[in-house]
N, C-alpha and C positions, 0 to 999 in steps of 0.2 A: 504494500500500500504506500503510494507516494502521491503527494500533491503535484498537480501540474503547475506550469509557470504562472497560471492565473490564480493559484491558491485553492483550486477545487480538487477534491479527492475523488477519484473514479473507482467505484466498487464493483466487485463481481460477487456472485452468490457464495463462492468459496470463502471469501474474507469478510462478508457482511457483518456477522455477529462479533467477530474479534475486533473489527475496526471500530464499530460504533461503541463498543464497551470501553474504548480508550479515552473517550471524551466526556467532559461534564456537560457541555452545551454543544449541540450540533443541530444542523438543519439538513435533513435528508431530502433531496429532490428526486422523486420517482418520475422518470421520464420515459415516455413511449415515443419512438421515432416517427410513428404515423400520426401522432396527436398534434393538431394545429396549435393548441395552447402551449404545449411543450416546445414546439418549434419556435414559438415567439419568445418564450422564457429563456431558453438555453443561451442565446447570445448575450442576455442581460446578466447572467450569473457572475462573470468577472467584475462587472460594475458593482454588484451587490457586495462582493467580497471587499472591494476597495472602500466602499462607503462604510461598511461595518468596521473595518480596521481604522478608518479615519475618525470614527466616533468612539474608538477604544472599546468596541463591543467584541468580547472574546467568544466567538462562535466559529466552528468549523463548518464549512459547507461540503456536503458529501453528495455526489451525483451517482444515481443508480439507474441504469437504462433497462427498461423492460421491453422485451420483444413481443 
């Protein structure tokens, strides 16, 4: 499990539980590649990470793609 350059952690089913158990505060984004709302949200996630860090909000954003 590693964060991408934009600070978002990408999960797989194999590491889901072990990863989320490492954090006190997390936001898990469940994304379906065929979903219109998800397609709109996905490019905004790096901006969300930046804003949260700017406001000193300690939360990790974790991205989980559902096929």
